C-alpha positions as CSV (number, residue, x, y, z in Angstrom):
1,X,-2.4,-39.0,-6.0
2,X,-4.4,-38.1,-2.9
3,X,-2.8,-41.0,-1.0
4,X,0.7,-39.8,-2.0
5,X,-0.2,-36.3,-1.1
6,X,-1.5,-37.3,2.3
7,X,1.6,-39.5,3.1
8,X,4.0,-36.8,1.9
9,X,2.4,-34.2,4.2
10,X,2.2,-36.7,7.1
11,X,5.9,-37.3,6.8
12,X,6.6,-33.6,6.7
13,X,4.3,-32.9,9.7
14,X,5.8,-35.8,11.7
15,X,9.4,-35.0,11.3
16,X,9.6,-31.2,11.3
17,X,10.1,-29.3,14.5
18,X,10.0,-25.5,14.8
19,X,6.8,-24.5,13.1
20,X,5.9,-23.4,9.6
21,X,9.1,-21.7,8.7
22,X,11.1,-24.8,9.6
23,X,8.8,-26.9,7.4
24,X,9.1,-24.7,4.3
25,X,12.5,-26.1,3.2
26,X,11.3,-29.7,3.7
27,X,8.0,-29.0,1.8
28,X,10.0,-27.4,-1.0
29,X,12.3,-30.3,-1.2
30,X,9.4,-32.8,-1.3
31,X,7.1,-31.0,-3.7
32,X,9.6,-29.3,-6.0
33,X,12.8,-31.4,-5.9
34,X,11.7,-34.9,-5.2
35,X,8.1,-35.2,-6.5
36,X,8.3,-32.4,-9.2
37,X,4.7,-31.5,-8.5
38,X,5.6,-27.8,-8.7
39,X,8.5,-25.7,-10.1
40,X,10.3,-23.3,-7.9
41,X,8.5,-20.2,-9.1
42,X,5.1,-21.8,-8.5
43,X,6.2,-22.9,-5.0
44,X,7.3,-19.3,-4.2
45,X,4.0,-17.9,-5.4
46,X,2.1,-20.4,-3.3
47,X,4.3,-19.6,-0.4
48,X,3.5,-15.9,-0.7
49,X,-0.2,-16.7,-0.8
50,X,0.1,-19.0,2.2
51,X,1.9,-16.3,4.2
52,X,-0.8,-13.7,3.4
53,X,-3.6,-16.0,4.7
54,X,-4.5,-16.0,8.3
55,X,-3.7,-19.2,10.2
56,X,-0.8,-21.6,10.6
57,X,1.8,-21.3,7.9
58,X,2.5,-25.0,7.6
59,X,-1.2,-25.8,7.2
60,X,-1.7,-22.9,4.8
61,X,1.1,-24.0,2.5
62,X,-0.2,-27.6,2.5
63,X,-3.6,-26.3,1.6
64,X,-2.4,-24.2,-1.3
65,X,-0.2,-26.9,-2.6
66,X,-2.9,-29.5,-2.3
67,X,-5.4,-27.2,-4.0
68,X,-3.0,-26.5,-6.8
69,X,-2.5,-30.2,-7.4
70,X,-6.0,-31.7,-6.8
71,X,-8.4,-28.9,-5.9
72,X,-10.5,-29.0,-2.8
73,X,-9.9,-32.7,-2.2
74,X,-6.2,-32.1,-2.4
75,X,-6.3,-29.2,-0.1
76,X,-8.2,-31.1,2.6
77,X,-6.0,-34.2,2.1
78,X,-2.7,-32.2,2.4
79,X,-4.0,-30.2,5.4
80,X,-5.1,-33.4,7.2
81,X,-1.7,-35.0,6.5
82,X,0.0,-31.9,8.0
83,X,-2.2,-31.6,11.0
84,X,-2.5,-35.3,12.0
85,X,1.0,-36.0,13.3
86,X,1.2,-32.6,15.2
87,X,-2.2,-33.2,16.7
88,X,-1.3,-36.8,17.8
89,X,2.0,-35.6,19.3
90,X,0.4,-32.7,21.2
91,X,-2.4,-35.0,22.4
92,X,0.2,-37.5,23.7
93,X,2.1,-34.8,25.4
94,X,-1.1,-33.4,27.0
95,X,-2.0,-36.9,28.3
96,X,1.4,-37.9,29.6
97,X,3.2,-34.7,30.5
98,X,2.2,-31.8,32.7
99,X,3.9,-28.4,32.7
100,X,5.3,-29.4,36.1
101,X,6.8,-32.6,34.7
102,X,8.5,-30.7,31.9
103,X,9.9,-27.9,34.0
104,X,10.8,-30.2,36.9
105,X,12.8,-32.7,34.7
106,X,16.4,-31.7,34.1
107,X,16.5,-34.2,31.2
108,X,13.5,-32.7,29.4
109,X,14.8,-29.2,30.1
110,X,18.2,-30.2,28.6
111,X,16.5,-31.7,25.5
112,X,14.4,-28.6,24.8
113,X,17.5,-26.4,25.3
114,X,19.3,-28.5,22.8
115,X,16.5,-28.3,20.3
116,X,16.3,-24.5,20.3
117,X,19.4,-23.7,18.2
118,X,18.4,-26.4,15.7
119,X,15.0,-24.8,15.3
120,X,16.7,-21.4,14.7
121,X,18.7,-23.1,11.9
122,X,15.6,-24.7,10.5
123,X,14.0,-21.3,10.3
124,X,17.0,-19.5,8.8
125,X,17.6,-22.1,6.1
126,X,14.3,-21.6,4.2
127,X,14.8,-17.8,4.5
128,X,18.1,-18.1,2.6
129,X,16.8,-20.6,0.0
130,X,13.6,-18.5,-0.5
131,X,15.7,-15.3,-1.0
132,X,17.9,-17.1,-3.6
133,X,14.9,-18.4,-5.4
134,X,13.2,-15.0,-5.3
135,X,16.4,-13.6,-6.8
136,X,17.0,-11.3,-3.9
137,X,20.7,-10.5,-4.3
138,X,23.0,-8.5,-2.1
139,X,21.8,-5.2,-3.6
140,X,18.3,-5.9,-2.3
141,X,19.2,-7.8,0.9
142,X,18.8,-4.6,2.9
143,X,15.0,-4.6,2.3
144,X,14.2,-7.8,4.2
145,X,16.8,-7.0,6.8
146,X,15.3,-3.6,7.5
147,X,11.8,-4.9,7.5
148,X,12.8,-7.7,9.9
149,X,14.4,-5.2,12.3
150,X,11.4,-2.9,12.2
151,X,9.0,-5.8,12.9
152,X,11.3,-6.9,15.7
153,X,11.5,-3.4,17.1
154,X,7.8,-3.6,18.4
155,X,7.2,0.0,17.5
156,X,3.5,0.8,17.4
157,X,2.0,0.4,13.8
158,X,5.5,0.0,12.3
159,X,6.1,-3.4,13.8
160,X,2.9,-4.8,12.3
161,X,3.8,-7.3,9.5
162,X,0.6,-6.5,7.6
163,X,1.9,-2.9,7.0
164,X,4.9,-4.3,5.2
165,X,2.9,-6.9,3.2
166,X,0.6,-4.1,2.0
167,X,3.5,-1.7,1.4
168,X,5.4,-4.4,-0.5
169,X,2.4,-5.1,-2.7
170,X,1.8,-1.4,-3.4
171,X,5.5,-0.8,-4.3
172,X,5.5,-3.9,-6.6
173,X,2.4,-2.6,-8.3
174,X,3.8,0.9,-8.6
175,X,7.1,-0.4,-10.1
176,X,5.2,-2.6,-12.5
177,X,3.2,0.4,-13.7
178,X,6.4,2.4,-14.2
179,X,8.0,-0.5,-16.1
180,X,4.9,-0.6,-18.4
181,X,5.1,3.2,-19.0
182,X,8.7,3.0,-20.0
183,X,8.0,0.1,-22.4
184,X,5.4,2.2,-24.3
């Protein structure tokens, strides 16, 4: 199982561009749809935990998935699998390409310009699938839209994502308390 976990996260780390959000849909496809290691709700819960942890989202999600499957050894194995390809690629770039080489090359500049819209799509796709899996319909779609706009606004204090994570947790707790009161 540890070997399979490592190989799965090496493939994810090696073939995903655009950072953690771009990796989420691929990780979900691998661990939920293909391997059936987790169901969709478990994956969403682990994704929420990974997002609330400091650090790189892709590594965080691999750590929580590995931990869920095989404890500490699974967490270390999955994290190593995620980090190894990225580290190797960055090391090769650092050895062979300088900033001057990249900005001075019309070919490399064109390649990076072509990659940008694809990365945006890779980031938007998991947002949509996560919203569907979290059962966020059109009636509630305004909440993430408003929060995203407020974070993007760069207003002092309001644009801090931690404010919205804490506020969301408090509202969820409050709504749960109200639901329990009505049930009694």
